[in-house]
N, C-alpha and C positions, 0 to 999 in steps of 0.2 A: 328783226324780221323772223317770221316763222312760216315754213311751207306746210300747208295742210292739204287735205283732200279737196277743199274748196278753192285753194290757190294760195297766193302769197298774202300773209296777214301782217300788216304794219301796226306798230304801237301808235297810240294817239299822239299827234304832233310830229310824227315822222313822215317820210315820203320817199319817193324814188327820184334820183337825179338822172336826167336825160341830156347827154351832150356836154356835161360839165358838172361841177359841184357847187356852183353859185346859186343864190336864191332864185334867180330867173330860170334856172333849169330844174327846179324842184316841183314834182307833181305830188301834191300832198292832199288832194281831195278829189274824189270821183263819186258821183251819186246819180241814181236814176229813180224816178218815182212818178206818182200821180198827184194832181191837184184838182180842185173844184173851181172852175170859172163861174163867176156870178155877175150877171148884168145889173148894174146899179147906175145912179146918176148923181151929179153934183148938187142938184136941188132935192127933189123928191124921187124916190125910186119908182120905176114903172111896175105895175102889177102884171106878172107873166105866168103863163102855164108852160113850164119847161119840161121837155122830154128827157127824163133821167137816163133812158137807154141811149140817147144820142148826144148827151152833154157830158163833157169831161175834158181833162187835160193831162198831158205828160210832160216831164222835164228831164233834162240831162244836165248835170253840173260837172264841169271839169275845171278844177282850180277855182278861179273866181268868175268864170264864164258860164252863164246859164242860157240854155236854149229851151223855150217852152213852146208847146203847140196846144191848141184848144179848139173846141167847137161848143157853141151854145145853140140849141135848137128849141124853138117855141111853137106852140099851136095857137096861143092868143096873147095879146099884150094890150094894155090900156094905161093911160095916165103917165105921170112922171114929168119932171122938169129939169132943166139944166143940160149938162153934157153927159153923154153915155160913157161909162167906163166898164171895163172888165176887172173885177176885183178877185183877190185870192192868190196872187202870185206866190210861189213857195219861198222866194227870197226877195228882199228889197233891193232896188237899184242903188248903186253907189252914189255918193254926193260928189259929182264931178262935172266940170264944164267941158271936159275933153270928150269928144264923141266916142262912143263905145259900141257902135253897131246896134243901138237900140231903136232904130227906125226900120220899120218893115211894112209890108202890105198885108191886107186881109181881104177875104172874099165874103160875100153875103148874098142873101136872097130874101125877098120880102122887106127890103129897106129902100126908102126913097133917097135919092142922092141930090146933092146941091147942084144948082144950075152951073153948067160949064165945068163939071168935075173932070179932072184928068187923072187923078189917083186917089186912092184911099190908103191912109197911113196910120200906123200905130206908134205911140210914143209912151215912154215911162218917165215920169218926173223923178228928180233926185229923191232918194230915200223912200220911194213909193213902192207899194205892192199892187198897184192898179195900172191898167193899160188904158191910155186915152185913144179914142178913135176919131180920126179927122178926115175930112175931104179936102183936097187941094184943088183949087180952080185953075183954069188956064191963065188967069192974071196973077198967079202965085199967092193969092189969099187963101187962108186956111179957115175952114168952117167945121166946128165940132159936130159930131153926130149927136142929135138930140132924141129923146124918147119919142117925139112926134114923127121921126123918120122911120120908126119901127112899125110893124104890124100891117104891111100892105099884102097884097095877093091873098086875100081871104084870111088874114092874120097869121098865116104860116110864115116862118122865116128862120134864118140861121145866120150866125156870124162865126167864121172860123179863121184861124191864122196861126202864125208862128213868129217868134221874135227872139233875138239873142241880145243879152245885156250883161253887164258886169255887176257883181255884188261884193260886199265886204264880208258876207257870211261864209 
């Protein structure tokens, strides 16, 4: 380790141990940055006019835990088929059946919701760098957001949210 004017500099593969010397106590990765969220679909992508000034994302990675936030704002949208996803996550989700807090809510404007919707949730599939957007109905059925749900209110709209997940990266 080396102390510099910028702070404590660790060699690659090294880390800081907190509360003990075991692997579970080792902080060996911290990173902050930006990423570019892109609205896509599982079938054909919708055609969108996206506001670059109001679209973007940030992330913080501590160890294997990543928290991302994003907003995509559009002024027009047409076409597309399948389920809407937000692509471009900075790290892929781990391949695990163990829950890792990768379930979160999102907010939106100019998006029509499914009948009897009680929540809007985001999920990330194993090994994926895309966020799935779903509505949960009062009867517990889940309906994916489709491109036809976008473009209401004079075609203006946005989707924003944040989600935390685990990665192998």
